[in-house]
All heavy atoms as an XYZ file, in Angstrom:
875
protein
N     107.467    -89.035     59.155
C     106.697    -88.126     58.340
C     105.300    -88.715     58.177
O     105.123    -89.903     58.025
C     107.380    -87.964     56.977
C     106.754    -86.910     56.114
S     107.579    -86.717     54.517
C     108.830    -85.553     54.899
N     104.312    -87.863     58.206
C     102.936    -88.303     58.042
C     102.721    -88.814     56.619
O     103.342    -88.326     55.677
C     101.982    -87.142     58.324
C     102.023    -86.580     59.752
C     101.150    -85.353     59.858
C     101.550    -87.641     60.743
N     101.843    -89.805     56.451
C     101.615    -90.372     55.124
C     101.204    -89.318     54.086
O     101.648    -89.373     52.943
C     100.503    -91.397     55.348
C     100.599    -91.769     56.786
C     101.102    -90.546     57.483
N     100.358    -88.377     54.468
C      99.906    -87.364     53.505
C     101.075    -86.481     53.082
O     101.217    -86.128     51.908
C      98.787    -86.510     54.101
N     101.926    -86.111     54.031
C     103.101    -85.287     53.696
C     104.071    -86.057     52.814
O     104.668    -85.501     51.904
C     103.811    -84.834     54.964
C     103.121    -83.693     55.638
C     103.995    -83.160     56.725
N     103.401    -81.980     57.317
C     103.832    -81.411     58.395
N     104.884    -81.917     59.020
N     103.250    -80.353     58.868
N     104.239    -87.320     53.131
C     105.149    -88.150     52.320
C     104.639    -88.231     50.884
O     105.409    -88.112     49.937
C     105.279    -89.546     52.922
C     106.049    -90.484     51.976
C     106.530    -91.684     52.648
N     107.756    -91.247     53.316
C     108.464    -91.966     54.144
N     108.081    -93.165     54.436
N     109.549    -91.512     54.690
N     103.335    -88.472     50.719
C     102.765    -88.539     49.363
C     102.956    -87.204     48.637
O     103.282    -87.181     47.457
C     101.286    -88.923     49.418
C     101.070    -90.413     49.668
C      99.621    -90.820     49.401
N      98.652    -90.046     50.171
C      98.183    -90.387     51.374
N      98.570    -91.509     51.940
N      97.295    -89.627     51.984
N     102.748    -86.114     49.335
C     102.918    -84.788     48.725
C     104.379    -84.571     48.329
O     104.669    -84.052     47.247
C     102.455    -83.690     49.681
N     105.305    -84.972     49.193
C     106.733    -84.825     48.883
C     107.120    -85.704     47.701
O     107.862    -85.276     46.809
C     107.582    -85.173     50.111
N     106.610    -86.918     47.690
C     106.886    -87.822     46.568
C     106.329    -87.257     45.258
O     106.980    -87.304     44.220
C     106.296    -89.214     46.822
C     107.049    -89.994     47.900
O     108.167    -89.555     48.264
O     106.515    -91.017     48.372
N     105.109    -86.714     45.326
C     104.490    -86.145     44.133
C     105.288    -84.943     43.634
O     105.478    -84.775     42.429
C     103.049    -85.741     44.424
N     105.775    -84.115     44.531
C     106.566    -82.947     44.136
C     107.870    -83.383     43.483
O     108.300    -82.815     42.473
C     106.846    -82.067     45.351
N     108.483    -84.424     44.056
C     109.731    -84.946     43.481
C     109.480    -85.505     42.085
O     110.232    -85.229     41.156
C     110.308    -86.013     44.404
S     111.918    -86.615     43.862
N     108.414    -86.269     41.930
C     108.064    -86.827     40.629
C     107.735    -85.717     39.634
O     108.086    -85.795     38.463
C     106.884    -87.795     40.764
C     107.244    -89.098     41.436
C     106.027    -89.985     41.686
O     104.943    -89.682     41.148
O     106.166    -90.968     42.419
N     107.050    -84.678     40.114
C     106.713    -83.546     39.245
C     107.966    -82.846     38.756
O     108.056    -82.448     37.594
N     108.963    -82.708     39.629
C     110.229    -82.086     39.236
C     110.971    -82.925     38.216
O     111.541    -82.398     37.262
N     110.967    -84.238     38.410
C     111.602    -85.139     37.450
C     110.890    -85.076     36.105
O     111.532    -85.029     35.058
C     111.589    -86.583     37.982
C     112.526    -86.807     39.142
C     112.371    -88.191     39.751
O     111.637    -89.037     39.180
O     112.984    -88.430     40.801
N     109.572    -85.055     36.139
C     108.786    -84.996     34.897
C     109.053    -83.676     34.174
O     109.180    -83.646     32.955
C     107.289    -85.145     35.234
C     106.400    -85.103     34.031
C     106.591    -86.331     33.168
N     105.698    -86.232     32.025
C     105.982    -86.660     30.827
N     107.128    -87.257     30.598
N     105.133    -86.527     29.845
N     109.161    -82.605     34.926
C     109.453    -81.299     34.338
C     110.816    -81.312     33.649
O     110.963    -80.803     32.534
C     109.425    -80.216     35.424
O     109.774    -78.975     34.885
N     111.802    -81.923     34.275
C     113.135    -82.029     33.672
C     113.095    -82.866     32.398
O     113.741    -82.528     31.404
C     114.124    -82.657     34.656
O     114.315    -81.801     35.752
N     112.331    -83.946     32.416
C     112.186    -84.788     31.227
C     111.546    -84.008     30.078
O     111.992    -84.088     28.936
C     111.336    -86.019     31.543
C     112.003    -87.044     32.425
C     111.052    -88.154     32.848
O     109.921    -88.231     32.296
O     111.424    -88.942     33.721
N     110.512    -83.235     30.404
C     109.834    -82.447     29.370
C     110.750    -81.362     28.807
O     110.751    -81.107     27.605
C     108.552    -81.834     29.929
C     107.427    -82.827     30.214
C     106.262    -82.128     30.921
C     106.947    -83.492     28.944
N     111.527    -80.723     29.664
C     112.476    -79.710     29.205
C     113.508    -80.331     28.261
O     113.865    -79.731     27.246
C     113.166    -79.039     30.391
C     112.262    -78.095     31.155
C     112.911    -77.538     32.413
O     114.151    -77.677     32.577
O     112.184    -76.955     33.226
N     113.978    -81.523     28.576
C     114.943    -82.217     27.711
C     114.303    -82.554     26.364
O     114.936    -82.397     25.316
C     115.451    -83.484     28.393
N     113.052    -82.994     26.382
C     112.357    -83.309     25.134
C     112.161    -82.062     24.275
O     112.330    -82.104     23.057
C     111.014    -83.969     25.419
C     111.132    -85.394     25.905
C     109.782    -85.996     26.232
O     108.765    -85.310     26.308
N     109.775    -87.312     26.449
N     111.814    -80.950     24.907
C     111.641    -79.696     24.170
C     112.963    -79.297     23.518
O     112.998    -78.895     22.350
C     111.107    -78.580     25.092
C     111.238    -77.214     24.450
C     109.658    -78.854     25.471
N     114.058    -79.425     24.247
C     115.368    -79.084     23.689
C     115.709    -79.991     22.503
O     116.215    -79.528     21.484
C     116.457    -79.181     24.764
C     117.822    -78.741     24.301
C     117.846    -77.297     23.816
O     117.169    -76.439     24.342
N     118.622    -77.045     22.777
N     115.417    -81.275     22.622
C     115.668    -82.209     21.524
C     114.836    -81.844     20.295
O     115.326    -81.912     19.167
C     115.365    -83.648     21.957
C     116.382    -84.222     22.903
C     115.974    -85.602     23.400
O     114.824    -85.997     23.301
N     116.932    -86.326     23.948
N     113.598    -81.449     20.505
C     112.744    -81.060     19.385
C     113.263    -79.795     18.705
O     113.251    -79.693     17.478
C     111.301    -80.862     19.858
C     110.550    -82.143     20.185
C     109.198    -81.815     20.838
C     110.335    -82.972     18.942
N     113.731    -78.839     19.501
C     114.305    -77.617     18.930
C     115.520    -77.947     18.065
O     115.689    -77.409     16.972
C     114.709    -76.641     20.034
C     113.548    -75.941     20.693
C     114.044    -75.000     21.781
C     112.916    -74.294     22.478
N     113.402    -73.405     23.556
N     116.371    -78.827     18.570
C     117.564    -79.232     17.813
C     117.173    -79.971     16.535
O     117.787    -79.778     15.483
C     118.476    -80.086     18.685
C     119.139    -79.301     19.793
C     119.878    -80.168     20.804
O     120.009    -81.390     20.574
O     120.309    -79.621     21.826
N     116.141    -80.794     16.605
C     115.691    -81.539     15.428
C     115.155    -80.591     14.357
O     115.432    -80.762     13.172
C     114.624    -82.557     15.822
N     114.398    -79.583     14.775
C     113.854    -78.622     13.809
C     114.988    -77.854     13.141
O     114.994    -77.678     11.920
C     112.858    -77.661     14.504
C     112.528    -76.459     13.629
C     111.593    -78.408     14.886
N     115.966    -77.421     13.917
C     117.116    -76.703     13.363
C     117.879    -77.605     12.400
O     118.245    -77.190     11.297
C     118.044    -76.215     14.485
O     117.305    -75.315     15.317
C     119.264    -75.512     13.941
N     118.130    -78.833     12.806
C     118.860    -79.780     11.968
C     118.107    -80.034     10.663
O     118.699    -80.057      9.583
C     119.063    -81.089     12.725
O     119.719    -82.027     11.929
N     116.797    -80.190     10.753
C     115.989    -80.438      9.559
C     116.084    -79.253      8.601
O     116.228    -79.439      7.386
C     114.539    -80.697      9.961
C     113.658    -81.094      8.829
N     113.678    -82.353      8.285
C     112.749    -80.392      8.125
C     112.812    -82.407      7.295
N     112.230    -81.234      7.176
N     116.030    -78.050      9.130
C     116.138    -76.858      8.291
C     117.503    -76.790      7.613
O     117.604    -76.458      6.424
C     115.893    -75.597      9.123
N     118.560    -77.120      8.345
C     119.901    -77.114      7.762
C     120.031    -78.155      6.659
O     120.647    -77.893      5.620
C     120.965    -77.353      8.835
C     121.160    -76.178      9.748
C     122.121    -76.453     10.888
O     122.256    -77.622     11.318
O     122.736    -75.484     11.360
N     119.447    -79.315      6.864
C     119.497    -80.367      5.840
C     118.750    -79.909      4.590
O     119.245    -80.067      3.474
C     118.943    -81.706      6.382
C     118.716    -82.704      5.261
C     119.892    -82.278      7.435
N     117.581    -79.309      4.772
C     116.831    -78.804      3.623
C     117.631    -77.743      2.859
O     117.663    -77.736      1.630
C     115.489    -78.211      4.063
C     114.468    -79.280      4.426
O     114.693    -80.465      4.093
O     113.447    -78.927      5.050
N     118.278    -76.850      3.587
C     119.085    -75.815      2.946
C     120.281    -76.436      2.223
O     120.641    -76.001      1.123
C     119.552    -74.796      3.975
C     118.421    -73.961      4.535
C     118.843    -73.136      5.734
O     120.023    -72.936      5.981
N     117.871    -72.658      6.481
N     120.904    -77.433      2.831
C     122.049    -78.106      2.201
C     121.620    -78.809      0.916
O     122.367    -78.827     -0.065
C     122.685    -79.098      3.170
N     120.429    -79.373      0.908
C     119.904    -79.980     -0.315
C     119.825    -78.916     -1.406
O     120.193    -79.156     -2.557
C     118.541    -80.658     -0.051
C     118.760    -81.939      0.768
C     117.796    -80.953     -1.348
C     117.490    -82.575      1.294
N     119.398    -77.727     -1.032
C     119.360    -76.618     -1.987
C     120.738    -76.253     -2.503
O     120.911    -75.969     -3.697
N     121.745    -76.275     -1.632
C     123.116    -75.980     -2.050
C     123.587    -77.035     -3.049
O     124.178    -76.707     -4.091
C     124.076    -75.903     -0.838
C     125.524    -75.833     -1.286
C     123.725    -74.707      0.048
N     123.323    -78.293     -2.749
C     123.737    -79.373     -3.648
C     123.051    -79.224     -5.000
O     123.687    -79.380     -6.051
C     123.456    -80.768     -3.035
C     123.713    -81.875     -4.038
C     124.316    -80.970     -1.782
N     121.785    -78.877     -5.013
C     121.070    -78.675     -6.273
C     121.687    -77.498     -7.034
O     121.904    -77.585     -8.242
C     119.566    -78.438     -6.019
C     118.912    -79.725     -5.515
C     118.873    -77.939     -7.289
C     117.489    -79.537     -5.003
N     121.994    -76.415     -6.323
C     122.573    -75.241     -6.983
C     123.934    -75.553     -7.587
O     124.266    -75.092     -8.680
C     122.691    -74.091     -5.985
N     124.720    -76.363     -6.901
C     126.066    -76.688     -7.369
C     126.053    -77.793     -8.408
O     126.775    -77.728     -9.399
C     126.964    -77.095     -6.166
C     128.276    -77.679     -6.625
C     127.195    -75.904     -5.257
N     125.225    -78.803     -8.182
C     125.301    -79.984     -9.035
C     124.074    -80.295     -9.845
O     124.070    -81.248    -10.614
N     123.015    -79.528     -9.654
C     121.791    -79.821    -10.379
C     121.085    -81.025     -9.792
O     121.416    -81.511     -8.715
N     120.118    -81.493    -10.496
C     119.379    -82.670    -10.054
C     118.138    -82.308     -9.268
O     117.787    -81.141     -9.102
N     117.500    -83.331     -8.792
C     116.261    -83.191     -8.035
C     116.571    -83.153     -6.541
O     117.673    -83.533     -6.117
C     115.337    -84.390     -8.309
O     115.956    -85.567     -7.753
C     115.070    -84.582     -9.790
N     115.596    -82.741     -5.734
C     115.809    -82.803     -4.285
C     116.138    -84.213     -3.793
O     116.985    -84.384     -2.916
C     114.485    -82.299     -3.704
C     113.975    -81.369     -4.748
C     114.359    -82.028     -6.071
N     115.512    -85.227     -4.369
C     115.802    -86.608     -3.954
C     117.249    -86.983     -4.283
O     117.930    -87.621     -3.478
C     114.839    -87.583     -4.624
N     117.714    -86.569     -5.461
C     119.104    -86.846     -5.835
C     120.073    -86.075     -4.939
O     121.105    -86.612     -4.527
C     119.334    -86.483     -7.301
C     118.602    -87.398     -8.262
C     118.558    -86.861     -9.680
O     118.647    -85.634     -9.887
O     118.429    -87.698    -10.601
N     119.726    -84.838     -4.625
C     120.583    -84.033     -3.743
C     120.637    -84.652     -2.348
O     121.695    -84.660     -1.710
C     120.080    -82.595     -3.684
N     119.512    -85.179     -1.876
C     119.500    -85.869     -0.583
C     120.438    -87.078     -0.624
O     121.198    -87.317      0.306
C     118.093    -86.296     -0.191
C     118.077    -87.326      0.907
C     117.679    -88.613      0.815
C     118.520    -87.146      2.262
N     117.845    -89.249      2.027
C     118.362    -88.373      2.928
C     119.043    -86.067      2.970
C     118.695    -88.555      4.268
C     119.377    -86.245      4.301
C     119.199    -87.478      4.943
N     120.391    -87.827     -1.730
C     121.290    -88.979     -1.874
C     122.753    -88.542     -1.823
O     123.579    -89.195     -1.182
C     121.020    -89.727     -3.175
C     119.703    -90.488     -3.155
O     119.154    -90.725     -2.063
O     119.226    -90.835     -4.258
N     123.078    -87.438     -2.496
C     124.452    -86.919     -2.479
C     124.847    -86.554     -1.048
O     125.935    -86.909     -0.575
C     124.601    -85.695     -3.421
C     125.914    -84.970     -3.181
C     124.485    -86.132     -4.875
N     123.973    -85.864     -0.356
C     124.246    -85.461      1.027
C     124.431    -86.679      1.930
O     125.395    -86.769      2.702
C     123.093    -84.591      1.519
C     123.207    -83.970      2.894
C     124.398    -83.032      2.977
C     121.924    -83.223      3.235
N     123.527    -87.628      1.801
C     123.589    -88.846      2.639
C     124.843    -89.657      2.348
O     125.540    -90.101      3.263
C     122.331    -89.690      2.390
C     122.224    -90.920      3.259
C     120.892    -91.630      3.030
N     120.476    -91.678      1.644
C     120.862    -92.628      0.773
N     121.678    -93.587      1.159
N     120.427    -92.608     -0.471
N     125.145    -89.843      1.074
C     126.327    -90.621      0.698
C     127.621    -89.906      1.121
O     128.572    -90.546      1.556
C     126.338    -90.890     -0.808
C     125.253    -91.832     -1.270
C     125.432    -93.248     -0.749
O     126.587    -93.736     -0.686
O     124.413    -93.872     -0.405
N     127.637    -88.591      0.981
C     128.807    -87.829      1.435
C     128.998    -88.028      2.935
O     130.111    -88.244      3.408
C     128.646    -86.328      1.091
O     128.544    -86.197     -0.330
C     129.804    -85.511      1.605
N     127.905    -88.000      3.662
C     127.954    -88.231      5.104
C     128.501    -89.622      5.421
O     129.415    -89.776      6.235
C     126.553    -88.074      5.700
O     126.492    -88.555      7.006
N     127.960    -90.630      4.750
C     128.377    -92.010      5.034
C     129.837    -92.250      4.680
O     130.570    -92.869      5.450
C     127.484    -92.998      4.284
C     126.116    -93.120      4.906
S     125.091    -94.499      4.309
C     125.430    -94.593      2.594
N     130.258    -91.751      3.518
C     131.614    -92.035      3.047
C     132.689    -91.224      3.780
O     133.870    -91.552      3.668
C     131.715    -91.823      1.539
C     130.997    -92.877      0.763
N     131.549    -94.094      0.458
C     129.739    -92.901      0.260
C     130.670    -94.818     -0.201
N     129.563    -94.120     -0.338
N     132.268    -90.200      4.498
C     133.237    -89.418      5.290
C     133.075    -89.667      6.779
O     133.783    -89.064      7.581
C     133.081    -87.909      5.010
O     131.767    -87.492      5.386
C     133.373    -87.581      3.560
N     132.141    -90.537      7.128
C     131.874    -90.861      8.528
C     131.595    -89.584      9.335
O     132.139    -89.363     10.407
C     133.038    -91.649      9.143
C     132.648    -92.333     10.433
O     131.477    -92.677     10.631
N     133.603    -92.507     11.320
N     130.738    -88.737      8.753
C     130.364    -87.467      9.364
C     128.847    -87.403      9.424
O     128.180    -87.755      8.453
C     130.883    -86.287      8.504
O     132.277    -86.464      8.287
C     130.636    -84.959      9.185
N     128.311    -86.972     10.534
C     126.859    -86.894     10.666
C     126.269    -86.002      9.570
O     126.852    -84.981      9.214
C     126.471    -86.346     12.036
C     126.802    -87.299     13.171
C     126.327    -86.730     14.487
C     126.690    -87.639     15.630
N     125.852    -88.798     15.753
N     125.112    -86.395      9.067
C     124.451    -85.647      8.005
C     124.252    -84.194      8.416
O     124.484    -83.275      7.632
C     123.092    -86.285      7.614
C     122.292    -85.379      6.695
C     123.297    -87.634      6.979
N     123.840    -83.973      9.665
C     123.573    -82.599     10.081
C     124.834    -81.744     10.057
O     124.772    -80.556      9.769
C     122.883    -82.547     11.434
C     123.678    -83.050     12.594
C     122.833    -83.009     13.879
N     123.358    -83.891     14.874
C     124.355    -83.596     15.684
N     124.908    -82.423     15.616
N     124.797    -84.464     16.555
N     125.999    -82.351     10.330
C     127.252    -81.586     10.271
C     127.646    -81.288      8.825
O     128.062    -80.168      8.507
C     128.374    -82.335     10.980
C     128.256    -82.418     12.492
C     129.397    -83.240     13.075
C     128.238    -81.037     13.104
N     127.511    -82.272      7.945
C     127.777    -82.037      6.531
C     126.851    -80.927      6.036
O     127.282    -80.005      5.340
C     127.597    -83.323      5.693
C     127.700    -83.028      4.204
C     128.616    -84.379      6.098
N     125.589    -81.001      6.413
C     124.612    -79.988      6.003
C     125.011    -78.610      6.514
O     124.992    -77.631      5.767
C     123.223    -80.362      6.516
N     125.391    -78.526      7.767
C     125.784    -77.231      8.355
C     126.960    -76.631      7.589
O     126.979    -75.442      7.282
C     126.139    -77.434      9.830
C     126.446    -76.146     10.566
C     126.605    -76.380     12.058
N     125.331    -76.881     12.584
C     125.234    -77.690     13.640
N     126.315    -78.085     14.278
N     124.067    -78.087     14.058
N     127.949    -77.467      7.261
C     129.136    -76.979      6.542
C     128.784    -76.558      5.121
O     129.300    -75.565      4.612
C     130.230    -78.027      6.547
C     130.760    -78.327      7.915
C     130.734    -77.510      9.021
C     131.370    -79.529      8.346
N     131.292    -78.141     10.100
C     131.699    -79.394      9.720
C     131.672    -80.727      7.719
C     132.323    -80.375     10.450
C     132.301    -81.726      8.456
C     132.618    -81.549      9.808
N     127.901    -77.328      4.470
C     127.504    -76.973      3.109
C     126.724    -75.660      3.084
O     126.889    -74.856      2.164
C     126.676    -78.083      2.473
C     127.444    -79.309      2.004
C     126.489    -80.373      1.487
C     128.446    -78.940      0.937
N     125.883    -75.440      4.057
C     125.107    -74.202      4.114
C     126.035    -73.006      4.349
O     125.837    -71.936      3.772
C     124.019    -74.292      5.208
C     123.378    -72.943      5.484
C     122.959    -75.312      4.805
N     127.059    -73.176      5.149
C     128.007    -72.082      5.429
C     128.991    -71.861      4.284
O     129.543    -70.761      4.143
C     128.768    -72.381      6.720
N     129.220    -72.862      3.471
C     130.241    -72.840      2.426
C     130.169    -71.635      1.487
O     131.187    -70.972      1.264
C     130.185    -74.155      1.680
C     131.111    -74.346      0.542
C     132.380    -73.859      0.405
C     130.847    -75.107     -0.633
N     132.926    -74.285     -0.776
C     132.000    -75.045     -1.437
C     129.759    -75.832     -1.065
C     132.083    -75.699     -2.658
C     129.851    -76.480     -2.279
C     130.992    -76.410     -3.067
N     129.020    -71.287      0.923
C     129.004    -70.119      0.025
C     129.413    -68.822      0.726
O     129.997    -67.937      0.118
C     127.546    -70.046     -0.446
C     127.033    -71.440     -0.292
C     127.731    -71.971      0.930
N     129.119    -68.716      2.011
C     129.444    -67.520      2.771
C     130.910    -67.490      3.193
O     131.585    -66.476      3.095
C     128.531    -67.424      3.994
C     128.688    -66.150      4.798
C     127.781    -66.107      6.032
N     128.225    -67.039      7.068
C     127.673    -68.224      7.335
N     126.632    -68.637      6.646
N     128.126    -68.996      8.279
N     131.408    -68.636      3.649
C     132.772    -68.692      4.191
C     133.814    -69.011      3.134
O     135.000    -68.778      3.341
C     132.869    -69.784      5.279
O     132.625    -71.061      4.692
C     131.896    -69.522      6.424
N     133.379    -69.608      2.029
C     134.277    -70.066      0.963
C     135.227    -71.156      1.460
O     136.264    -71.397      0.869
C     135.088    -68.918      0.362
C     134.277    -67.799     -0.199
C     133.774    -68.206     -1.576
N     133.142    -67.075     -2.223
C     131.850    -67.047     -2.519
N     131.093    -68.052     -2.239
N     131.317    -66.005     -3.103
N     134.864    -71.786      2.553
C     135.679    -72.859      3.116
C     134.832    -74.107      3.270
O     133.703    -74.041      3.733
C     136.245    -72.453      4.483
C     137.209    -71.295      4.422
C     137.719    -70.885      5.795
O     137.449    -71.604      6.782
O     138.371    -69.845      5.873
N     135.409    -75.227      2.855
C     134.758    -76.519      3.022
C     135.844    -77.542      3.294
O     136.862    -77.574      2.593
C     133.964    -76.890      1.763
C     133.097    -78.146      1.834
C     132.046    -78.033      2.940
C     132.422    -78.399      0.505
N     135.633    -78.347      4.308
C     136.593    -79.387      4.665
C     137.005    -80.144      3.409
O     136.149    -80.566      2.627
C     135.935    -80.332      5.675
C     136.850    -81.444      6.107
O     136.981    -82.425      5.337
O     137.429    -81.344      7.194
N     138.311    -80.318      3.177
C     138.776    -80.979      1.949
C     138.235    -82.398      1.769
O     137.980    -82.822      0.639
C     140.298    -81.000      2.092
C     140.633    -80.069      3.190
C     139.400    -79.856      4.008
N     138.054    -83.117      2.845
C     137.526    -84.483      2.752
C     136.060    -84.440      2.310
O     135.645    -85.214      1.437
C     137.683    -85.222      4.102
C     136.997    -86.579      4.086
C     139.156    -85.362      4.460
N     135.291    -83.539      2.900
C     133.881    -83.385      2.522
C     133.791    -82.926      1.073
O     133.002    -83.448      0.284
C     133.172    -82.371      3.450
C     133.211    -82.825      4.913
C     131.740    -82.110      2.985
C     132.464    -84.085      5.226
N     134.624    -81.957      0.714
C     134.611    -81.421     -0.650
C     134.939    -82.507     -1.686
O     134.262    -82.637     -2.703
C     135.598    -80.270     -0.767
C     135.566    -79.615     -2.115
C     136.638    -78.528     -2.199
N     136.504    -77.847     -3.447
C     136.194    -76.580     -3.578
N     136.005    -75.845     -2.517
N     136.082    -76.037     -4.759
N     135.965    -83.307     -1.396
C     136.362    -84.368     -2.327
C     135.236    -85.381     -2.495
O     134.946    -85.827     -3.618
C     137.638    -85.048     -1.838
N     134.598    -85.739     -1.401
C     133.499    -86.721     -1.496
C     132.293    -86.108     -2.189
O     131.616    -86.788     -2.977
C     133.120    -87.244     -0.107
C     132.100    -88.357     -0.133
C     132.525    -89.575     -0.947
O     133.735    -89.876     -1.018
O     131.629    -90.244     -1.512
N     132.014    -84.850     -1.935
C     130.924    -84.175     -2.623
C     131.180    -84.171     -4.132
O     130.297    -84.500     -4.924
C     130.774    -82.740     -2.100
C     129.719    -81.870     -2.780
C     128.325    -82.443     -2.549
C     129.810    -80.439     -2.264
N     132.399    -83.831     -4.520
C     132.757    -83.840     -5.945
C     132.605    -85.240     -6.537
O     132.091    -85.405     -7.646
C     134.186    -83.341     -6.134
C     134.336    -81.856     -5.903
C     135.771    -81.369     -6.047
O     136.695    -82.203     -6.219
O     135.977    -80.151     -5.991
N     133.036    -86.252     -5.774
C     132.935    -87.633     -6.249
C     131.475    -88.036     -6.432
O     131.110    -88.623     -7.453
C     133.632    -88.563     -5.258
C     133.808    -89.988     -5.755
C     134.603    -90.823     -4.758
N     133.770    -91.366     -3.706
C     132.941    -92.407     -3.854
N     132.833    -93.003     -5.017
N     132.235    -92.849     -2.851
N     130.654    -87.693     -5.454
C     129.231    -88.042     -5.539
C     128.560    -87.340     -6.716
O     127.770    -87.952     -7.438
C     128.509    -87.686     -4.228
C     128.886    -88.556     -3.053
C     128.525    -90.011     -3.268
O     127.487    -90.342     -3.853
N     129.375    -90.901     -2.807
N     128.879    -86.074     -6.919
C     128.291    -85.338     -8.041
C     128.785    -85.890     -9.377
O     128.004    -86.010    -10.327
C     128.597    -83.849     -7.917
C     127.859    -83.130     -6.778
C     128.382    -81.714     -6.623
C     126.361    -83.157     -6.980
N     130.057    -86.232     -9.446
C     130.614    -86.779    -10.685
C     129.960    -88.118    -11.024
O     129.684    -88.404    -12.196
C     132.127    -86.935    -10.562
N     129.707    -88.934    -10.017
C     129.055    -90.235    -10.237
C     127.661    -90.059    -10.837
O     127.178    -90.913    -11.568
C     128.933    -91.012     -8.927
C     130.230    -91.599     -8.456
S     130.157    -92.425     -6.829
C     128.506    -92.972     -6.654
N     127.044    -88.943    -10.515
C     125.688    -88.683    -10.986
C     125.681    -87.770    -12.206
O     124.625    -87.392    -12.687
C     124.873    -88.064     -9.858
C     124.586    -89.060     -8.750
C     124.158    -88.371     -7.469
N     123.767    -89.325     -6.449
C     124.622    -90.037     -5.714
N     125.910    -89.904     -5.877
N     124.182    -90.899     -4.821
N     126.879    -87.388    -12.669
C     126.970    -86.540    -13.845
C     126.588    -85.101    -13.604
O     126.298    -84.366    -14.528
N     126.603    -84.673    -12.348
C     126.188    -83.300    -12.039
C     127.327    -82.470    -11.516
O     128.377    -82.958    -11.150
N     127.130    -81.195    -11.506
C     128.080    -80.251    -10.930
C     129.327    -80.119    -11.770
O     129.548    -80.838    -12.729
N     130.109    -79.174    -11.416
C     131.403    -78.995    -12.080
C     132.347    -79.974    -11.427
O     133.086    -79.636    -10.527
C     131.869    -77.559    -11.912
N     132.293    -81.237    -11.891
C     133.056    -82.302    -11.257
C     134.529    -81.979    -11.207
O     135.262    -82.473    -10.372
C     132.827    -83.618    -11.980
N     134.984    -81.113    -12.107
C     136.389    -80.727    -12.108
C     136.709    -79.777    -10.966
O     137.860    -79.483    -10.710
C     136.749    -80.069    -13.426
N     135.729    -79.291    -10.281
C     135.970    -78.392     -9.152
C     134.683    -77.747     -8.708
O     134.243    -76.772     -9.278
N     134.077    -78.282     -7.675
C     132.823    -77.741     -7.156
C     133.158    -76.479     -6.379
O     133.865    -76.519     -5.390
C     132.141    -78.780     -6.224
C     130.912    -78.197     -5.594
C     131.824    -80.039     -6.989
N     132.674    -75.355     -6.866
C     132.948    -74.081     -6.228
C     131.716    -73.201     -6.296
O     131.177    -73.002     -7.385
C     134.106    -73.353     -6.943
O     135.211    -74.229     -7.022
C     134.510    -72.088     -6.216
N     131.290    -72.649     -5.177
C     130.156    -71.724     -5.248
C     130.601    -70.442     -5.943
O     131.733    -70.004     -5.781
C     129.781    -71.478     -3.784
C     131.002    -71.816     -3.010
C     131.765    -72.828     -3.816
N     129.716    -69.873     -6.723
C     130.024    -68.636     -7.442
C     130.104    -67.471     -6.464
O     129.326    -67.408     -5.521
C     128.947    -68.358     -8.499
C     128.942    -69.370     -9.616
C     130.239    -69.368    -10.421
O     130.744    -68.275    -10.722
O     130.737    -70.459    -10.735
N     131.037    -66.512     -6.694
C     131.096    -65.332     -5.827
C     129.854    -64.477     -6.003
O     129.252    -64.476     -7.063
C     132.355    -64.587     -6.294
C     132.782    -65.229     -7.556
C     132.055    -66.519     -7.724
N     129.510    -63.736     -4.974
C     128.334    -62.869     -5.025
C     128.625    -61.634     -5.833
O     129.576    -61.021     -5.853
C     127.914    -62.461     -3.625
C     127.429    -63.640     -2.815
N     127.921    -64.903     -2.925
C     126.480    -63.723     -1.875
C     127.311    -65.706     -2.084
N     126.431    -65.004     -1.430
């Protein structure tokens, strides 16, 4: 192959690899934005159920995640769906109740979203 053709082929291959890398980064950013929005909404759910400040609600969310060995974004997703589905994993629910009780917030005797 001629040197100029080889360089052009190499450049095209590198361009394709770079394009794939950029597409992967864009997908990661989209997922991060969605995850961030879910976490923010979950903080709102924790505040609605247990009171407190956004910082305290973040602590409840983070601690619930750590003590149940569940990613924060998954705990957040479940908490955001909870008022709609009326279902929350019993392990997550128990830890959420424990975290709220430790902080003196929420209906520690039974965290339940109010019906619409």
